[in-house]
N, C-alpha and C positions, 0 to 999 in steps of 0.2 A: 375612750374605751370602745371596743367593737360592739355592734348591736347584739342584743340577745337573740339567740336562734329562734326561728319562727315557732317550732314545736314547743320550746320552753316558754315562750310568750303566751301561747294558747293555754298551756297548763297553769301558768301563773294567774291567769284571769278567768279560769273556768270556761274556756272557749274550745275545748277539745273537739266537740261535735261540729265545729265550723268546717273542718276539712271534708266532712261527709258530703257536703253539697257543692263542692267546688268543681263542677263539671262544665264543659263547654255547652253553650246554649245555642239553639237554632231559632231563627226568625220564622214567622208564618210562611215565608216563601222558601224556606229551606237553607238560607244562608247562615253562616256563622254569626252569631249575635255579637255586637260590639257595644262598649260603653259609650257614654255621651262624648268622651274625648278620644275614642278610637282604639281603646285597649280591648282585648278579648274579655267578654263577660263570662265569668266563672260562677255558675250558680244563678239563682234568681237575683232580682235587683237588690234585695235586702242583704242576702248572703254575700254577694259580690261587693256591695258597698262597705260592709263591715270588714271583709277580707282586705280590701284596699286601705281602709282606715288603719287596721292593725299593722300593715306593712309600712305605711307612712309614719305611724306613731313609733314603731320599732326603730326606724332610722332616726327619729327625732329625740328619742329618750335620753341619749347621752348629752345632747345639747341642752335639753331642759334641766337635767340634773346638774350639769356644770354651771348653769345660770342660777339654779335654786340655792345651792350651798352658800355662796357668798351673799346672795340676797337675804337669806334668813339670818346670817351672821350680822349683816349691817342693819337689818330691821330690828333685831334685838338690841344692838348697840344704840340705835336711834331712840328706841323706847326707853331704855335705861337712863340715857343721858337726859332726855326730855323730862321724864318723871322726877329725876333728881333735881333738875332746875325748878320744876313746879313746886317741889317741896322746900325750896329755898336753901338747898344744901350747898356747901362749898364746891367750887370757888364762887364767890359773890363779886359783883361789880365794884362794890365799895371797898372790899378788903384786898382784892387782887385783880385789878382790871385786865392785866395781860392774860392771866389764866382763864378769866371769864370769857374773854374774846376767843381764846384758843378752843375752849369748850364749845362756844357758839359755832366756830368753824367746823368742829368735829360733828356736831349735831346736823348741820346743813349737809356736810359731805356724806354722812351715813344715810340720811334720808334720800339724797339724790342718787347714790349708788343703788340702794335697795329698790327704789321706785323704778329706776331705769331697767335693772335686771328683771324685776317682776313684770314690767311692761312688755319686755321681750318675750317672756314666757307666755303672757296673755295673748300676744299676737300669734305666736306659733300654735298654741292650743286652739285658738279661735279659727285659724286657717284650717287646721286638721278637721275640726268639727263642722265647719261650714261646708267643706268639700264633701264630708259624709252626708250632710243634709241634702246636698244637691244630688249626690250619687243615688240615694235611696228615694229621692223626691218626697222628703218629709215635709209636712205642712208646717206653717208657723205655729199652729196650735200644738202639734206634736213636739215641736222644738221647745215650747214653753212648758209642756207637761211631762216630758221625759225626766226620770229621776237620775241623780239625787236633786232634791229641792232644798234651797236655803232661804229662809225668811220669805217664802212664797215665790222665789225665782229659781229657775233651772240653772244647772251649771253652764249650759249653752248660752243662756241669757247673760250670765255673770261674765263669762270669758268675752263675749261680744262687747259688753259695756266697758269692761276693763281695757280691752284693746282700743276701743274708741277713746277712752279717757287718756290712754298713753299717747295716742297719735294727735289728739286735739285739745289737750288741757290748756295750752296757751290761748287758743280761741275761746274756750270756756271762761277763762279768767277775764276776758274783756267784753263779755256779753251780759246784758241785763234781761234780754228777752230771748231765751234759748230757742233754737229751731226745734221742730217736731222730733227729729232724730236725736239731737242733743238731749232733749227732755226725756226720751225713752231711756237713754243710757244713764242719765243723772238719777232718774227714779230708781233704777236697779241698784246703783251704787249706794244711794242714800238709804234704801231699804236694807241692804246688806250690812252697812256700817251703823245703822240705827241713828241717823242724823236727819234733821229736817231738810227738805228740798231747797228752801229759801232761807236766807238770813233775815234778821229782824228788819233790815233795810230793803228787803225784797230782792237782793241779788242771789244768784245760784250759790248754794253752799259748796258744791264741788268745783273748785277753781284751780286745783293742783293735781299732780299725779298721785292717785291713791292706790295704785296697783299693789304695792307691798302690803298695805293694810288688808286688802281683799284676799290676796293669796295666803297670807299668814293666818287669816281668820278661817278660811275654808279648809286649809290643809293642817291647821294646828301646828304649823312649823315643821311638818314632816313630809319629805319628798315622796316617800312610798304612798302615803295617804293621798297626795295629789294625783299620783299615777293611777291608783285604784279608783279614785273618784272619776277621773277622765274616761277611763275605759268602761266603768260602770254606766256612765251617761251614754257613751257610744252604743253599748249593748241595749240599753233601754230605748234609745232613739230608733235603733234598727229592729226593735222588737225581737231580740234574740232570747229564746227561752232555754 
């Protein structure tokens, strides 16, 4: 689907006043001010950064939505099949081995599809927010404390940890002593999912792709909720009032 128009996007997220500050800026020497990557700077650093974020997010919305819909469907399927098996419901291995193994294949497939699509969303969203962080020169402390907050972690931290999990979960599966960077991401994911950081044998708990669990939890399975949360965090990080 085509991107939503810029003015409609501003109205949707309560950003109408953003356009008031989008003027060309001058450097102390009188030259036209440019962004760190050579674009014209429109407004102060915060206004320009949020404007650029909205433009990039607007172009990415349809891709995120197209990924989210089948992700949510497969995540629900995975949860339903897994819980049914945990309850010992039919088909059972002893009564119908073929049906049991077919269900096992369906469980694995649903989890793989859901986690892969969710991981893609996490990477897209993290890239958008990381670029905003650089554009406005936000500190790590501001990144951690911008709202919304889930279980003590900001949405920026959550997307960064989920994106890292998606890219590196195979590495995580084979490590007993996580690196400092791995530990940071694992701590966030374990905090969000309310699981211990280490197993009883001392291995990291997060050894698979958990992106679908993370996205379903924070969005409550609703794509518009995810969009609203993402833009709310961007506004908070840019200190838009």
